[in-house]
DOPA-355416 format. One line per 5 residues: number of its first residue (from 1); their letters; for each residue x, y, z of C-alpha. Coordinates in steps of 0.1 Angstrom, whole numbers, plus 5000, padded with zeros to 4 digits. Layout:
BEGIN
NUM = a = X:Y:Z ~ ...
//
This chain:
BEGIN
1 = xxxxx = 9718:1471:2511 ~ 9739:1503:2507 ~ 9732:1520:2473 ~ 9759:1539:2455 ~ 9752:1573:2439
6 = xxxxx = 9774:1568:2409 ~ 9771:1538:2381 ~ 9741:1521:2368 ~ 9717:1506:2392 ~ 9687:1481:2390
11 = xxxxx = 9666:1468:2419 ~ 9644:1438:2412 ~ 9616:1422:2432 ~ 9619:1385:2419 ~ 9621:1391:2380
16 = xxxxx = 9601:1426:2380 ~ 9621:1458:2380 ~ 9613:1479:2410 ~ 9636:1509:2404 ~ 9665:1518:2382
21 = xxxxx = 9687:1549:2379 ~ 9682:1572:2350 ~ 9708:1559:2327 ~ 9701:1523:2336 ~ 9667:1525:2322
26 = xxxxx = 9682:1534:2287 ~ 9699:1501:2283 ~ 9669:1480:2290 ~ 9654:1461:2256 ~ 9618:1457:2267
31 = xxxxx = 9602:1452:2235 ~ 9596:1415:2233 ~ 9611:1404:2267 ~ 9591:1379:2287 ~ 9601:1397:2320
36 = xxxxx = 9621:1426:2332 ~ 9650:1402:2343 ~ 9649:1387:2306 ~ 9652:1423:2293 ~ 9682:1432:2313
41 = xxxxx = 9698:1399:2307 ~ 9694:1402:2269 ~ 9709:1438:2271 ~ 9740:1428:2291 ~ 9746:1391:2283
46 = xxxxx = 9772:1401:2255 ~ 9792:1422:2281 ~ 9788:1401:2311 ~ 9782:1365:2299 ~ 9779:1352:2336
51 = xxxxx = 9745:1368:2343 ~ 9722:1341:2357 ~ 9691:1330:2338 ~ 9658:1338:2354 ~ 9654:1301:2365
56 = xxxxx = 9686:1302:2386 ~ 9685:1338:2398 ~ 9668:1327:2430 ~ 9699:1306:2438 ~ 9723:1334:2433
61 = xxxxx = 9736:1351:2466 ~ 9763:1375:2451 ~ 9786:1377:2422 ~ 9811:1402:2405 ~ 9814:1400:2368
66 = xxxxx = 9839:1419:2350 ~ 9832:1431:2314 ~ 9847:1406:2286 ~ 9856:1437:2263 ~ 9891:1448:2266
71 = xxxxx = 9883:1486:2263 ~ 9854:1482:2289 ~ 9865:1487:2326 ~ 9831:1480:2338 ~ 9822:1457:2366
76 = xxxxx = 9789:1442:2374 ~ 9780:1433:2409 ~ 9749:1414:2419 ~ 9737:1409:2453 ~ 9704:1391:2466
81 = xxxxx = 9684:1394:2497 ~ 9653:1375:2502 ~ 9632:1381:2469 ~ 9652:1414:2460 ~ 9680:1417:2436
86 = xxxxx = 9703:1445:2431 ~ 9726:1450:2402 ~ 9753:1477:2400 ~ 9775:1483:2370 ~ 9804:1504:2381
91 = xxxxx = 9844:1504:2387 ~ 9858:1530:2407 ~ 9853:1564:2387 ~ 9848:1549:2353 ~ 9809:1551:2353
96 = xxxxx = 9812:1577:2324 ~ 9832:1554:2303 ~ 9808:1526:2309 ~ 9780:1546:2300 ~ 9797:1560:2267
101 = xxxxx = 9801:1523:2259 ~ 9766:1516:2263 ~ 9756:1544:2242 ~ 9779:1535:2215 ~ 9764:1499:2215
106 = xxxxx = 9730:1512:2214 ~ 9740:1536:2184 ~ 9755:1506:2165 ~ 9723:1487:2170 ~ 9700:1515:2159
111 = xxxxx = 9723:1519:2126 ~ 9718:1482:2120 ~ 9682:1484:2124 ~ 9681:1517:2101 ~ 9701:1498:2075
116 = xxxxx = 9677:1468:2076 ~ 9646:1489:2074 ~ 9661:1512:2046 ~ 9671:1483:2024 ~ 9639:1462:2032
121 = xxxxx = 9625:1447:1998 ~ 9590:1460:2007 ~ 9577:1495:2015 ~ 9580:1507:2050 ~ 9572:1541:2063
126 = xxxxx = 9565:1560:2094 ~ 9536:1587:2097 ~ 9524:1610:2125 ~ 9489:1613:2139 ~ 9479:1635:2110
131 = xxxxx = 9490:1607:2085 ~ 9521:1629:2072 ~ 9549:1608:2063 ~ 9579:1613:2087 ~ 9601:1587:2073
136 = xxxxx = 9602:1560:2044 ~ 9625:1534:2031 ~ 9640:1530:1996 ~ 9614:1506:1984 ~ 9586:1529:1994
141 = xxxxx = 9603:1559:1975 ~ 9608:1535:1944 ~ 9573:1526:1944 ~ 9560:1562:1949 ~ 9581:1575:1920
146 = xxxxx = 9564:1549:1898 ~ 9530:1552:1910 ~ 9526:1588:1924 ~ 9551:1611:1909 ~ 9531:1641:1918
151 = xxxxx = 9536:1634:1955 ~ 9501:1623:1963 ~ 9495:1597:1991 ~ 9508:1563:1977 ~ 9482:1542:1997
156 = xxxxx = 9447:1547:2006 ~ 9445:1540:2043 ~ 9410:1551:2050 ~ 9400:1514:2051 ~ 9428:1506:2074
161 = xxxxx = 9418:1531:2100 ~ 9384:1516:2101 ~ 9397:1480:2105 ~ 9402:1464:2139 ~ 9429:1440:2126
166 = xxxxx = 9452:1465:2114 ~ 9459:1447:2079 ~ 9440:1457:2047 ~ 9446:1448:2009 ~ 9455:1481:1990
171 = xxxxx = 9457:1484:1950 ~ 9484:1508:1937 ~ 9482:1517:1901 ~ 9518:1516:1885 ~ 9518:1543:1860
176 = xxxxx = 9550:1529:1844 ~ 9538:1495:1838 ~ 9500:1503:1837 ~ 9494:1473:1859 ~ 9475:1474:1893
181 = xxxxx = 9497:1461:1922 ~ 9484:1447:1954 ~ 9498:1450:1989 ~ 9489:1439:2024 ~ 9493:1471:2046
186 = xxxxx = 9500:1464:2084 ~ 9498:1494:2107 ~ 9517:1492:2141 ~ 9512:1520:2165 ~ 9543:1533:2183
191 = xxxxx = 9533:1561:2207 ~ 9520:1590:2188 ~ 9532:1574:2154 ~ 9524:1546:2132 ~ 9546:1524:2115
196 = xxxxx = 9534:1509:2081 ~ 9546:1476:2064 ~ 9534:1470:2028 ~ 9538:1435:2016 ~ 9533:1425:1978
201 = xxxxx = 9508:1399:1974 ~ 9503:1401:1936 ~ 9512:1364:1934 ~ 9484:1355:1958 ~ 9459:1378:1939
206 = xxxxx = 9468:1362:1906 ~ 9463:1327:1921 ~ 9428:1337:1937 ~ 9418:1352:1901 ~ 9429:1320:1884
211 = xxxxx = 9410:1299:1910 ~ 9378:1321:1906 ~ 9381:1319:1868 ~ 9386:1281:1871 ~ 9355:1276:1893
216 = xxxxx = 9336:1299:1867 ~ 9344:1276:1840 ~ 9335:1247:1859 ~ 9301:1262:1869 ~ 9293:1271:1833
221 = xxxxx = 9301:1234:1822 ~ 9282:1219:1850 ~ 9253:1243:1842 ~ 9247:1223:1810 ~ 9244:1189:1828
226 = xxxxx = 9211:1173:1834 ~ 9225:1155:1863 ~ 9226:1173:1896 ~ 9260:1179:1911 ~ 9268:1191:1947
231 = xxxxx = 9305:1193:1958 ~ 9313:1196:1995 ~ 9347:1210:2004 ~ 9370:1193:2031 ~ 9349:1210:2060
236 = xxxxx = 9316:1195:2048 ~ 9302:1226:2033 ~ 9284:1229:1999 ~ 9311:1245:1977 ~ 9295:1243:1943
241 = xxxxx = 9262:1231:1928 ~ 9245:1233:1895 ~ 9210:1244:1882 ~ 9200:1208:1878 ~ 9204:1201:1914
246 = xxxxx = 9178:1228:1922 ~ 9153:1213:1896 ~ 9158:1177:1908 ~ 9159:1184:1945 ~ 9134:1214:1948
251 = xxxxx = 9158:1228:1972 ~ 9157:1268:1971 ~ 9188:1286:1956 ~ 9191:1306:1985 ~ 9194:1276:2008
256 = xxxxx = 9221:1261:1986 ~ 9240:1294:1982 ~ 9240:1296:2020 ~ 9268:1266:2018 ~ 9248:1242:2041
261 = xxxxx = 9267:1213:2055 ~ 9262:1177:2044 ~ 9237:1168:2073 ~ 9218:1199:2067 ~ 9218:1191:2030
266 = xxxxx = 9204:1156:2034 ~ 9181:1166:2060 ~ 9164:1191:2036 ~ 9163:1165:2010 ~ 9142:1143:2036
271 = xxxxx = 9119:1172:2042 ~ 9113:1178:2007 ~ 9106:1140:2000 ~ 9134:1137:1976 ~ 9149:1107:1993
276 = xxxxx = 9134:1077:2007 ~ 9118:1081:2043 ~ 9140:1063:2069 ~ 9121:1033:2086 ~ 9138:1045:2119
281 = xxxxx = 9143:1083:2123 ~ 9167:1077:2154 ~ 9193:1060:2131 ~ 9189:1085:2103 ~ 9221:1105:2112
286 = xxxxx = 9241:1072:2114 ~ 9228:1064:2080 ~ 9239:1097:2067 ~ 9273:1095:2083 ~ 9278:1061:2067
291 = xxxxx = 9266:1073:2033 ~ 9291:1102:2035 ~ 9321:1076:2045 ~ 9313:1056:2016 ~ 9312:1086:1993
296 = xxxxx = 9347:1094:2006 ~ 9358:1060:1995 ~ 9339:1063:1961 ~ 9319:1032:1969 ~ 9285:1049:1973
301 = xxxxx = 9259:1042:1948 ~ 9221:1037:1954 ~ 9189:1040:1936 ~ 9161:1061:1954 ~ 9125:1052:1944
306 = xxxxx = 9104:1081:1957 ~ 9068:1083:1966 ~ 9063:1108:1938 ~ 9070:1080:1913 ~ 9105:1093:1904
311 = xxxxx = 9136:1070:1905 ~ 9170:1089:1913 ~ 9204:1072:1908 ~ 9227:1088:1935 ~ 9264:1084:1937
316 = xxxxx = 9291:1096:1958 ~ 9328:1104:1946 ~ 9357:1114:1964 ~ 9377:1147:1954 ~ 9412:1161:1961
321 = xxxxx = 9418:1177:1994 ~ 9391:1158:2012 ~ 9363:1171:1990 ~ 9331:1149:1982 ~ 9309:1152:1952
326 = xxxxx = 9272:1138:1951 ~ 9255:1131:1917 ~ 9218:1130:1914 ~ 9205:1117:1883 ~ 9168:1112:1873
331 = xxxxx = 9165:1078:1858 ~ 9127:1076:1860 ~ 9124:1073:1820 ~ 9151:1047:1819 ~ 9135:1025:1846
336 = xxxxx = 9101:1029:1828 ~ 9115:1019:1796 ~ 9133:0988:1811 ~ 9100:0979:1830 ~ 9080:0982:1797
341 = xxxxx = 9106:0962:1777 ~ 9108:0936:1805 ~ 9069:0934:1804 ~ 9071:0930:1766 ~ 9097:0903:1767
346 = xxxxx = 9076:0885:1794 ~ 9044:0888:1773 ~ 9063:0875:1742 ~ 9076:0847:1761 ~ 9042:0837:1775
351 = xxxxx = 9028:0840:1741 ~ 9054:0816:1724 ~ 9051:0792:1754 ~ 9016:0786:1742 ~ 9029:0772:1708
356 = xxxxx = 9030:0735:1705 ~ 9061:0737:1679 ~ 9095:0739:1696 ~ 9108:0774:1688 ~ 9146:0786:1691
361 = xxxxx = 9160:0819:1678 ~ 9198:0823:1671 ~ 9215:0856:1666 ~ 9236:0864:1635 ~ 9266:0852:1655
366 = xxxxx = 9249:0818:1662 ~ 9239:0825:1699 ~ 9208:0812:1713 ~ 9188:0843:1724 ~ 9153:0827:1729
371 = xxxxx = 9134:0796:1730 ~ 9100:0783:1742 ~ 9087:0758:1766 ~ 9081:0732:1740 ~ 9118:0735:1730
376 = xxxxx = 9130:0731:1764 ~ 9108:0700:1769 ~ 9117:0684:1734 ~ 9156:0687:1738 ~ 9159:0687:1777
381 = xxxxx = 9176:0722:1777 ~ 9174:0751:1799 ~ 9196:0781:1784 ~ 9187:0803:1811 ~ 9206:0783:1837
386 = xxxxx = 9239:0783:1815 ~ 9268:0806:1827 ~ 9280:0807:1791 ~ 9262:0815:1759 ~ 9246:0787:1741
391 = xxxxx = 9256:0786:1705 ~ 9243:0767:1674 ~ 9271:0744:1677 ~ 9260:0736:1713 ~ 9225:0730:1703
396 = xxxxx = 9234:0707:1674 ~ 9252:0685:1696 ~ 9223:0680:1719 ~ 9201:0676:1688 ~ 9223:0649:1674
401 = xxxxx = 9223:0630:1706 ~ 9185:0626:1705 ~ 9180:0621:1668 ~ 9191:0596:1640 ~ 9224:0606:1624
406 = xxxxx = 9216:0628:1595 ~ 9238:0652:1574 ~ 9214:0679:1575 ~ 9227:0691:1610 ~ 9259:0705:1594
411 = xxxxx = 9238:0723:1568 ~ 9215:0738:1596 ~ 9247:0752:1612 ~ 9259:0767:1580 ~ 9224:0782:1574
416 = xxxxx = 9223:0799:1608 ~ 9258:0814:1604 ~ 9255:0824:1568 ~ 9254:0861:1560 ~ 9236:0878:1533
421 = xxxxx = 9202:0868:1515 ~ 9186:0835:1526 ~ 9155:0817:1518 ~ 9132:0797:1541 ~ 9146:0762:1543
426 = xxxxx = 9129:0729:1556 ~ 9143:0694:1562 ~ 9129:0665:1582 ~ 9146:0646:1612 ~ 9136:0617:1633
431 = xxxxx = 9137:0621:1672 ~ 9145:0590:1690 ~ 9117:0592:1714 ~ 9092:0615:1698 ~ 9092:0603:1661
436 = xxxxx = 9096:0625:1630 ~ 9098:0662:1629 ~ 9099:0690:1602 ~ 9126:0714:1609 ~ 9121:0748:1594
441 = xxxxx = 9148:0776:1592 ~ 9137:0810:1587 ~ 9158:0842:1586 ~ 9145:0873:1604 ~ 9158:0908:1611
446 = xxxxx = 9193:0917:1620 ~ 9206:0883:1605 ~ 9189:0863:1631 ~ 9174:0827:1625 ~ 9143:0810:1637
451 = xxxxx = 9145:0774:1639 ~ 9110:0755:1642 ~ 9104:0719:1651 ~ 9070:0707:1639 ~ 9056:0672:1648
456 = xxxxx = 9046:0653:1618 ~ 9031:0619:1609 ~ 9045:0620:1574 ~ 9075:0594:1568 ~ 9108:0610:1569
461 = xxxxx = 9119:0621:1534 ~ 9151:0630:1518 ~ 9158:0665:1529 ~ 9154:0692:1502 ~ 9188:0712:1500
466 = x = 9184:0750:1496
//
């Protein structure tokens, strides 16, 4: 291909620039372009809209494109041979005019960039290799006047030069407002100079402080609880725990402070024998996974009976943003008290079942709370199998069905339901199958009443009214 000595010349091998004239290189915008051809097309597309894209460049053979600007006489000629593409911008002897037009365009673009940087709402400045400022925008000057009126460096960037990421948080003391302001300062090297951008992050800092204070408040509150608390974040790592958890699980505080994940936490509990030993260790992880899934839906609650004799109630609760909280409560004393109470009830029941007299105890509300075996046999009743409460009214109906008519039954109902002081009262009734009985009603604690049926051979008499 013949090469002209005047104009702007570009020679490409496929999409890569192989050669360009001195003036031609000045118009390439190579900053963020994907390839050299993309850079050239971005630079010239506004003047020559017909320039082919990178995907269609291989199909181009030759083309001539005049400039669309009325005051720009330039003509672009593109010729292609094999994988080589030559671009020439020229029109007779108007190369100087074309170059001037390009320079003017670049100067206009430069002015626009300067204006954007100067009026940016955050500080921007340019420094040389020694750190001395070469240029600064209006936001930097305003902040410097409020924070460092004496001309001292506005930002301490010693940490920034030691960082590999190129961004650090830097505090600035505003002397006018007496408030410490925070900025994220980013450094971008451009040859021997460095461009700095400082972005205001005061809102982020305030949010972090508020979050930290809130967590500290929660920690102080949880520290007073006797229930062990472990909160795991959405990534499954321990985010918060209280001292009771250390006491109940015997897990080292150093281990918990290391933010273990859920599986490591429960593995350590098993190692410390703080949870029931699995019957099949191979299914252990699956059981833990099922436990975590149940806790995430708020349906996990188990009672762990340990080899040490302790009993723990463990429950899992979901928290916002995918977090999960586990609560561990020592209920050993409660279980022991319940067992002792149940044993005492069973002992009392066994003792009362040895009595030949039929006994029934009614609460102050008239509900049957206790009866012995003699009572069940006499009246063919088993209150334990009833779904609803058995009351004095229900019992009197059964008594009347097995005895001769007697107005004393209504008096018995009134006696059981009566509040206040009461004296022991007796009356006689006649059982249709068992004969005569003496019925004794005795008030006991909490307004309850004991009704006692004693078999007698004495003929029935007129009841003595209280």
